[in-house]
KOLTOR-519628 format. One record per atom (N, C-alpha, C): z, y, x; residue number from 1; atom name; residue in one letter. Coordinates in steps of 0.001 Angstrom, whole numbers, plus 500000, padded with zeros to 6 digits. Example, Ala and Ser with C-alpha at 12.3 -4.5 7.8 and 13.67 -1.06 7.14 Angstrom:
2
507800; 494310; 513190; 1; N; A
507800; 495500; 512300; 1; CA; A
507800; 496700; 513200; 1; C; A
507080; 497750; 512850; 2; N; S
507140; 498940; 513670; 2; CA; S
507870; 500030; 512900; 2; C; S
REM end
This chain:
173
984894; 949595; 981568; 1; N; M
984196; 948640; 982401; 1; CA; M
982770; 948434; 981876; 1; C; M
981804; 948312; 982772; 2; N; D
980409; 948107; 982390; 2; CA; D
980083; 946619; 982475; 2; C; D
980303; 945907; 981352; 3; N; F
980114; 944462; 981338; 3; CA; F
978668; 944068; 981596; 3; C; F
977709; 944860; 981120; 4; N; A
976294; 944541; 981344; 4; CA; A
975972; 944572; 982833; 4; C; A
976476; 945569; 983544; 5; N; A
976252; 945656; 984998; 5; CA; A
976939; 944495; 985711; 5; C; A
978138; 944143; 985265; 6; N; D
978842; 942998; 985856; 6; CA; D
978065; 941706; 985621; 6; C; D
977527; 941540; 984416; 7; N; F
976733; 940356; 984079; 7; CA; F
975481; 940301; 984956; 7; C; F
974811; 941425; 985129; 8; N; A
973620; 941478; 985997; 8; CA; A
973994; 941099; 987431; 8; C; A
975134; 941565; 987900; 9; N; A
975590; 941212; 989248; 9; CA; A
975915; 939721; 989338; 9; C; A
976508; 939172; 988272; 10; N; D
976795; 937727; 988235; 10; CA; D
975511; 936918; 988340; 10; C; D
974479; 937356; 987635; 11; N; I
973189; 936662; 987682; 11; CA; I
972623; 936700; 989092; 11; C; I
972685; 937855; 989725; 12; N; F
972169; 937965; 991090; 12; CA; F
972945; 937056; 992043; 12; C; F
974273; 937066; 991936; 13; N; R
975100; 936214; 992809; 13; CA; R
974791; 934734; 992617; 13; C; R
974511; 934339; 991392; 14; N; T
974290; 932929; 991073; 14; CA; T
972869; 932467; 991376; 14; C; T
971887; 933339; 991123; 15; N; T
970486; 932909; 991231; 15; CA; T
969705; 933601; 992341; 15; C; T
970214; 934727; 992831; 16; N; G
969473; 935518; 993808; 16; CA; G
968381; 936364; 993165; 16; C; G
968318; 936356; 991840; 17; N; K
967303; 937116; 991112; 17; CA; K
967888; 938426; 990608; 17; C; K
967028; 939414; 990409; 18; N; D
967468; 940694; 989872; 18; CA; D
968053; 940480; 988477; 18; C; D
969340; 940761; 988330; 19; N; G
970035; 940496; 987074; 19; CA; G
969544; 941323; 985906; 19; C; G
969207; 942583; 986153; 20; N; T
968727; 943441; 985076; 20; CA; T
967401; 942917; 984527; 20; C; T
966506; 942513; 985402; 21; N; T
965225; 941942; 984971; 21; CA; T
965457; 940634; 984229; 21; C; T
966350; 939797; 984748; 22; N; W
966645; 938516; 984108; 22; CA; W
967158; 938742; 982690; 22; C; W
968083; 939669; 982522; 23; N; I
968622; 939966; 981191; 23; CA; I
967506; 940445; 980272; 23; C; I
966678; 941350; 980750; 24; N; R
965570; 941869; 979946; 24; CA; R
964628; 940730; 979539; 24; C; R
964360; 939810; 980452; 25; N; N
963412; 938724; 980176; 25; CA; N
963969; 937613; 979295; 25; C; N
965285; 937385; 979319; 26; N; H
965835; 936193; 978665; 26; CA; H
966847; 936440; 977558; 26; C; H
967418; 937616; 977474; 27; N; V
968336; 937943; 976367; 27; CA; V
968209; 939408; 975958; 27; C; V
967232; 940105; 976501; 28; N; G
967125; 941549; 976336; 28; CA; G
966952; 942052; 974931; 28; C; G
966465; 941210; 974026; 29; N; D
966279; 941689; 972662; 29; CA; D
967489; 941401; 971776; 29; C; D
968596; 941010; 972398; 30; N; A
969828; 940766; 971632; 30; CA; A
970292; 942063; 970978; 30; C; A
970801; 941945; 969761; 31; N; V
971332; 943084; 969029; 31; CA; V
972844; 942916; 968965; 31; C; V
973562; 943809; 969633; 32; N; L
975018; 943727; 969699; 32; CA; L
975627; 944501; 968540; 32; C; L
976478; 943845; 967779; 33; N; N
977099; 944446; 966599; 33; CA; N
978615; 944433; 966750; 33; C; N
979224; 945583; 966528; 34; N; M
980687; 945695; 966583; 34; CA; M
981146; 946641; 965476; 34; C; M
982444; 946673; 965244; 35; N; G
983018; 947592; 964271; 35; CA; G
984024; 946897; 963383; 35; C; G
984619; 947648; 962502; 36; N; S
985702; 947109; 961678; 36; CA; S
985218; 946006; 960734; 36; C; S
984002; 946129; 960208; 37; N; V
983472; 945076; 959332; 37; CA; V
983276; 943792; 960132; 37; C; V
982729; 943914; 961339; 38; N; I
982538; 942743; 962210; 38; CA; I
983887; 942137; 962565; 38; C; I
984872; 942980; 962891; 39; N; D
986222; 942479; 963191; 39; CA; D
986748; 941641; 962030; 39; C; D
986534; 942096; 960802; 40; N; T
986997; 941367; 959615; 40; CA; T
986264; 940035; 959478; 40; C; T
984950; 940043; 959669; 41; N; I
984168; 938803; 959583; 41; CA; I
984662; 937790; 960612; 41; C; I
984837; 938233; 961851; 42; N; L
985279; 937322; 962916; 42; CA; L
986677; 936789; 962640; 42; C; L
987528; 937619; 962063; 43; N; K
988882; 937168; 961727; 43; CA; K
988823; 936100; 960636; 43; C; K
987972; 936302; 959629; 44; N; I
987846; 935336; 958525; 44; CA; I
987362; 933981; 959040; 44; C; I
986379; 933976; 959951; 45; N; V
985838; 932711; 960457; 45; CA; V
986564; 932236; 961717; 45; C; V
987598; 932976; 962120; 46; N; N
988416; 932621; 963290; 46; CA; N
987566; 932435; 964546; 46; C; N
986763; 933470; 964854; 47; N; A
985881; 933412; 966023; 47; CA; A
986099; 934642; 966903; 47; C; A
985973; 934442; 968204; 48; N; G
986079; 935545; 969155; 48; CA; G
984775; 936295; 969304; 48; C; G
983702; 935760; 968757; 49; N; G
982367; 936336; 968786; 49; CA; G
981467; 935349; 968074; 49; C; G
980238; 935765; 967756; 50; N; M
979377; 934857; 967012; 50; CA; M
977922; 935297; 967141; 50; C; M
977027; 934314; 967154; 51; N; V
975586; 934562; 967165; 51; CA; V
975020; 933863; 965927; 51; C; V
975005; 934567; 964777; 52; N; P
974573; 933927; 963527; 52; CA; P
973062; 933767; 963381; 52; C; P
972282; 934512; 964176; 53; N; T
970823; 934410; 964140; 53; CA; T
970335; 934213; 965572; 53; C; T
969040; 934257; 965787; 54; N; N
968513; 934087; 967142; 54; CA; N
969029; 935134; 968122; 54; C; N
969194; 936371; 967663; 55; N; K
969535; 937426; 968609; 55; CA; K
970637; 938371; 968172; 55; C; K
971141; 938249; 966951; 56; N; D
972254; 939093; 966520; 56; CA; D
973560; 938541; 967068; 56; C; D
974337; 939422; 967677; 57; N; V
975609; 939017; 968268; 57; CA; V
976712; 939854; 967639; 57; C; V
977727; 939186; 967123; 58; N; L
978881; 939871; 966547; 58; CA; L
980017; 939829; 967563; 58; C; L
980500; 941014; 967938; 59; N; F
981600; 941131; 968901; 59; CA; F
982790; 941818; 968259; 59; C; F
984005; 941386; 968606; 60; N; P
985174; 942148; 968159; 60; CA; P
985216; 943473; 968928; 60; C; P
985900; 944448; 968384; 61; N; S
985987; 945761; 969030; 61; CA; S
986598; 945687; 970420; 61; C; S
987454; 944711; 970640; 62; N; D
988159; 944603; 971927; 62; CA; D
987645; 943446; 972789; 62; C; D
986331; 943160; 972728; 63; N; F
985807; 942014; 973457; 63; CA; F
985914; 942217; 974973; 63; C; F
985883; 941105; 975683; 64; N; E
985982; 941127; 977143; 64; CA; E
984720; 940528; 977747; 64; C; E
984609; 940598; 979072; 65; N; E
983419; 940114; 979769; 65; CA; E
983136; 938649; 979444; 65; C; E
984169; 937823; 979403; 66; N; Y
983990; 936406; 979074; 66; CA; Y
983234; 936260; 977750; 66; C; Y
983659; 937001; 976720; 67; N; T
983034; 936900; 975398; 67; CA; T
981576; 937330; 975452; 67; C; T
981286; 938420; 976169; 68; N; L
979908; 938882; 976299; 68; CA; L
979025; 937789; 976894; 68; C; L
979453; 937207; 978012; 69; N; I
978613; 936221; 978695; 69; CA; I
978519; 934926; 977884; 69; C; I
979604; 934500; 977261; 70; N; H
979565; 933297; 976418; 70; CA; H
978544; 933487; 975296; 70; C; H
978623; 934603; 974589; 71; N; E
977701; 934844; 973478; 71; CA; E
976266; 935028; 973980; 71; C; E
976084; 935614; 975157; 72; N; M
974742; 935719; 975737; 72; CA; M
974207; 934326; 976078; 72; C; M
975093; 933379; 976384; 73; N; G
974678; 931990; 976585; 73; CA; G
974031; 931425; 975322; 73; C; G
974613; 931758; 974150; 74; N; H
974014; 931320; 972880; 74; CA; H
972661; 932002; 972653; 74; C; H
972605; 933314; 972908; 75; N; V
971338; 934035; 972729; 75; CA; V
970277; 933450; 973657; 75; C; V
970657; 933157; 974888; 76; N; F
969748; 932566; 975874; 76; CA; F
969236; 931208; 975389; 76; C; F
970118; 930366; 974881; 77; N; D
969745; 929060; 974325; 77; CA; D
968713; 929250; 973213; 77; C; D
968967; 930194; 972323; 78; N; N
968036; 930478; 971223; 78; CA; N
966712; 931031; 971747; 78; C; N
966769; 931923; 972725; 79; N; Y
965578; 932569; 973270; 79; CA; Y
964641; 931541; 973915; 79; C; Y
965203; 930647; 974708; 80; N; V
964377; 929645; 975386; 80; CA; V
963739; 928708; 974373; 80; C; V
964469; 928343; 973318; 81; N; K
963892; 927483; 972282; 81; CA; K
962721; 928192; 971603; 81; C; K
962867; 929489; 971351; 82; N; N
961800; 930321; 970798; 82; CA; N
961271; 929775; 969465; 82; C; N
962166; 929697; 968487; 83; N; S
961810; 929174; 967182; 83; CA; S
962516; 929994; 966103; 83; C; S
962026; 929907; 964881; 84; N; F
962670; 930596; 963774; 84; CA; F
964118; 930128; 963606; 84; C; F
964350; 928822; 963774; 85; N; F
965696; 928273; 963626; 85; CA; F
966411; 928291; 964962; 85; C; F
967559; 928948; 965049; 86; N; P
968279; 929043; 966323; 86; CA; P
968703; 927672; 966866; 86; C; P
968606; 927526; 968168; 87; N; A
969064; 926301; 968831; 87; CA; A
970544; 926065; 968566; 87; C; A
971307; 927135; 968417; 88; N; T
972737; 926997; 968181; 88; CA; T
973039; 926348; 966838; 88; C; T
972066; 926333; 965914; 89; N; W
972251; 925721; 964609; 89; CA; W
971642; 924326; 964529; 89; C; W
970411; 924173; 965043; 90; N; D
969751; 922877; 964841; 90; CA; D
969211; 922234; 966111; 90; C; D
969577; 922757; 967266; 91; N; G
969187; 922127; 968518; 91; CA; G
967777; 922463; 968950; 91; C; G
967349; 921771; 969993; 92; N; G
966008; 921960; 970513; 92; CA; G
965908; 922901; 971692; 92; C; G
967006; 923521; 972066; 93; N; G
967009; 924446; 973197; 93; CA; G
967526; 923793; 974459; 93; C; G
967761; 924598; 975482; 94; N; P
968268; 924046; 976737; 94; CA; P
969661; 923423; 976618; 94; C; P
970408; 923787; 975577; 95; N; S
971713; 923134; 975387; 95; CA; S
971522; 921635; 975183; 95; C; S
970538; 921266; 974382; 96; N; D
970247; 919848; 974174; 96; CA; D
969791; 919193; 975480; 96; C; D
968947; 919913; 976228; 97; N; A
968457; 919371; 977505; 97; CA; A
969602; 919136; 978474; 97; C; A
970574; 920055; 978514; 98; N; M
971708; 919894; 979418; 98; CA; M
972529; 918661; 979045; 98; C; M
972861; 918534; 977767; 99; N; V
973679; 917396; 977335; 99; CA; V
972914; 916088; 977550; 99; C; V
971617; 916073; 977270; 100; N; A
970812; 914869; 977502; 100; CA; A
970766; 914523; 978991; 100; C; A
970689; 915540; 979846; 101; N; A
970686; 915297; 981296; 101; CA; A
972006; 914691; 981765; 101; C; A
973070; 914907; 981004; 102; N; M
974375; 914322; 981325; 102; CA; M
974491; 912905; 980756; 102; C; M
973407; 912408; 980151; 103; N; G
973436; 911086; 979534; 103; CA; G
974023; 911120; 978138; 103; C; G
974162; 912332; 977576; 104; N; G
974750; 912487; 976259; 104; CA; G
973734; 912369; 975140; 104; C; G
974205; 912589; 973934; 105; N; H
973398; 912412; 972722; 105; CA; H
973515; 913651; 971836; 105; C; H
972808; 914732; 972189; 106; N; P
972928; 915966; 971406; 106; CA; P
972507; 915809; 969949; 106; C; P
971598; 914886; 969675; 107; N; E
971112; 914694; 968303; 107; CA; E
972218; 914232; 967360; 107; C; E
973305; 913690; 967893; 108; N; K
974419; 913240; 967050; 108; CA; K
975290; 914395; 966577; 108; C; K
975120; 915580; 967160; 109; N; N
975962; 916734; 966847; 109; CA; N
975173; 917732; 966002; 109; C; N
975285; 917596; 964681; 110; N; S
974572; 918500; 963796; 110; CA; S
975524; 918986; 962716; 110; C; S
975694; 920297; 962521; 111; N; P
975145; 921366; 963359; 111; CA; P
975747; 921337; 964758; 111; C; P
975229; 922161; 965628; 112; N; R
975545; 922099; 967053; 112; CA; R
976877; 922727; 967447; 112; C; R
977792; 922868; 966523; 113; N; F
979086; 923467; 966826; 113; CA; F
980138; 922869; 965897; 113; C; F
981369; 923168; 966145; 114; N; F
982511; 922733; 965334; 114; CA; F
982738; 921233; 965292; 114; C; F
982489; 920550; 966387; 115; N; A
982804; 919122; 966456; 115; CA; A
984278; 918955; 966819; 115; C; A
984840; 917835; 966450; 116; N; D
986170; 917463; 966918; 116; CA; D
986054; 917113; 968401; 116; C; D
986953; 917648; 969224; 117; N; N
986851; 917472; 970674; 117; CA; N
986771; 916008; 971100; 117; C; N
987635; 915152; 970588; 118; N; L
987645; 913751; 970983; 118; CA; L
986350; 913070; 970547; 118; C; L
985900; 913323; 969317; 119; N; W
984640; 912753; 968843; 119; CA; W
983493; 913226; 969731; 119; C; W
983468; 914519; 970064; 120; N; Y
982393; 915067; 970893; 120; CA; Y
982351; 914388; 972264; 120; C; Y
983493; 914273; 972915; 121; N; V
983541; 913641; 974243; 121; CA; V
983097; 912186; 974163; 121; C; V
983531; 911468; 973142; 122; N; N
983215; 910045; 973029; 122; CA; N
981801; 909740; 972532; 122; C; N
981180; 910661; 971799; 123; N; N
979909; 910350; 971150; 123; CA; N
978725; 911220; 971553; 123; C; N
978985; 912381; 972157; 124; N; V
977902; 913328; 972401; 124; CA; V
977822; 913767; 973861; 124; C; V
978916; 914125; 974465; 125; N; A
978948; 914877; 975727; 125; CA; A
978290; 914194; 976921; 125; C; A
978350; 912871; 977006; 126; N; G
977833; 912203; 978200; 126; CA; G
978845; 912271; 979336; 126; C; G
978356; 912075; 980557; 127; N; R
979273; 912032; 981699; 127; CA; R
979721; 913438; 982114; 127; C; R
980827; 913485; 982820; 128; N; D
981399; 914712; 983367; 128; CA; D
981618; 915781; 982292; 128; C; D
982292; 915410; 981175; 129; N; P
982517; 916401; 980118; 129; CA; P
983617; 917391; 980512; 129; C; P
983781; 918389; 979680; 130; N; W
984892; 919320; 979832; 130; CA; W
986195; 918550; 979610; 130; C; W
987298; 919097; 980081; 131; N; L
988596; 918504; 979766; 131; CA; L
988723; 918433; 978247; 131; C; L
989403; 917448; 977756; 132; N; L
989429; 917158; 976325; 132; CA; L
989796; 918377; 975477; 132; C; L
990730; 919203; 975915; 133; N; T
991177; 920328; 975104; 133; CA; T
990309; 921577; 975264; 133; C; T
989318; 921556; 976133; 134; N; D
988496; 922747; 976383; 134; CA; D
987563; 923066; 975226; 134; C; D
987267; 924343; 975086; 135; N; Y
986394; 924841; 974033; 135; CA; Y
984970; 924297; 974167; 135; C; Y
984570; 923919; 975367; 136; N; G
983247; 923355; 975580; 136; CA; G
983005; 922077; 974807; 136; C; G
984053; 921466; 974290; 137; N; N
983913; 920226; 973515; 137; CA; N
983835; 920473; 972015; 137; C; N
983577; 921704; 971593; 138; N; H
983431; 922002; 970167; 138; CA; H
982025; 921711; 969656; 138; C; H
981121; 921329; 970529; 139; N; G
979766; 921005; 970125; 139; CA; G
978779; 921352; 971223; 139; C; G
977549; 920940; 971042; 140; N; V
976504; 921135; 972044; 140; CA; V
976331; 922617; 972371; 140; C; V
976296; 923471; 971358; 141; N; A
976090; 924905; 971590; 141; CA; A
977203; 925497; 972451; 141; C; A
978450; 925140; 972157; 142; N; D
979550; 925693; 972940; 142; CA; D
979699; 925014; 974296; 142; C; D
979292; 923768; 974420; 143; N; D
979239; 923104; 975725; 143; CA; D
978325; 923923; 976645; 143; C; D
977147; 924291; 976128; 144; N; F
976186; 925076; 976899; 144; CA; F
976716; 926478; 977197; 144; C; F
977239; 927166; 976172; 145; N; A
977726; 928538; 976370; 145; CA; A
978910; 928580; 977329; 145; C; A
979789; 927593; 977262; 146; N; E
980921; 927537; 978198; 146; CA; E
980435; 927240; 979616; 146; C; E
979464; 926341; 979743; 147; N; T
978901; 926060; 981069; 147; CA; T
978238; 927324; 981608; 147; C; T
977518; 928038; 980751; 148; N; F
976849; 929286; 981130; 148; CA; F
977859; 930311; 981644; 148; C; F
978863; 930627; 980846; 149; N; V
979822; 931670; 981231; 149; CA; V
980626; 931274; 982464; 149; C; V
981091; 930047; 982526; 150; N; H
981940; 929667; 983652; 150; CA; H
981146; 929413; 984928; 150; C; H
979848; 929160; 984825; 151; N; T
979015; 929104; 986025; 151; CA; T
978976; 930492; 986664; 151; C; T
978877; 931532; 985848; 152; N; F
978871; 932894; 986374; 152; CA; F
980253; 933354; 986808; 152; C; F
981266; 932988; 986062; 153; N; M
982615; 933463; 986370; 153; CA; M
983297; 932591; 987415; 153; C; M
982655; 931480; 987781; 154; N; G
983084; 930684; 988923; 154; CA; G
984344; 929875; 988784; 154; C; G
984650; 929411; 987592; 155; N; D
985863; 928608; 987483; 155; CA; D
985682; 927416; 986554; 155; C; D
986350; 926385; 986819; 156; N; R
986577; 925178; 986029; 156; CA; R
985399; 924616; 985252; 156; C; R
984219; 924645; 985823; 157; N; V
983061; 924027; 985176; 157; CA; V
982952; 922587; 985658; 157; C; V
982762; 921608; 984756; 158; N; P
982487; 920261; 985229; 158; CA; P
981293; 920302; 986191; 158; C; P
981432; 919684; 987336; 159; N; S
980471; 919870; 988432; 159; CA; S
979035; 919495; 988071; 159; C; S
978810; 918426; 987326; 160; N; S
977442; 918045; 986956; 160; CA; S
976805; 919078; 986037; 160; C; S
977598; 919615; 985124; 161; N; R
977082; 920641; 984216; 161; CA; R
976766; 921920; 984992; 161; C; R
977629; 922290; 985912; 162; N; Q
977379; 923495; 986708; 162; CA; Q
976122; 923337; 987571; 162; C; Q
975934; 922194; 988168; 163; N; L
974733; 921948; 988968; 163; CA; L
973479; 922040; 988096; 163; C; L
973528; 921441; 986895; 164; N; W
972395; 921539; 985984; 164; CA; W
972109; 923002; 985643; 164; C; W
973155; 923754; 985288; 165; N; M
972976; 925147; 984876; 165; CA; M
972418; 925991; 986019; 165; C; M
972974; 925856; 987207; 166; N; K
972473; 926645; 988343; 166; CA; K
971012; 926312; 988624; 166; C; K
970664; 925046; 988560; 167; N; S
969277; 924639; 988802; 167; CA; S
968355; 925200; 987727; 167; C; S
968769; 925103; 986474; 168; N; F
967968; 925607; 985371; 168; CA; F
967754; 927115; 985498; 168; C; F
968824; 927844; 985773; 169; N; L
968727; 929303; 985906; 169; CA; L
967839; 929686; 987087; 169; C; L
967967; 928943; 988189; 170; N; F
967174; 929247; 989381; 170; CA; F
965687; 929025; 989136; 170; C; F
965335; 928020; 988334; 171; N; L
963930; 927697; 988099; 171; CA; L
963226; 928627; 987112; 171; C; L
963998; 929406; 986364; 172; N; L
963391; 930346; 985426; 172; CA; L
962709; 931487; 986158; 172; C; L
961637; 932041; 985573; 173; N; P
960977; 933192; 986215; 173; CA; P
961857; 934432; 986191; 173; C; P
REM end
């Protein structure tokens, strides 16, 4: 399966913009890393994928489309922030803007991942959060990446977050 082509088609369906150009403009410099060493790293940290820097992406050998788009959501967050320090680590990207637009408090979630779901919903997420057990409640970065992937894949996105994401994506060049 050609996940990059599927992702480009998802972008076109969602925004009406050429997906290949959008990827090139907003996540195109991402470096995708896979292999047995990466598989071991991901197993040790119990992650299905990871973006440890602004653009390096670690994928398991058997990754699926969901994982690609979720991790590209992190790269996109970092790319828009455009800083030495990734938005996924210290905030300042569109993930913070999304949570703030929901009436939430992204500044309370540092680092921007690995929050307790109940604490995140009660102290950070704002209105219309993910269901309590959803992965989107692991922190601001994953709230954004989950909203990103599920906006494209068309399922179970809290409606206010999906509206914000579609509007944000549509307004980008």
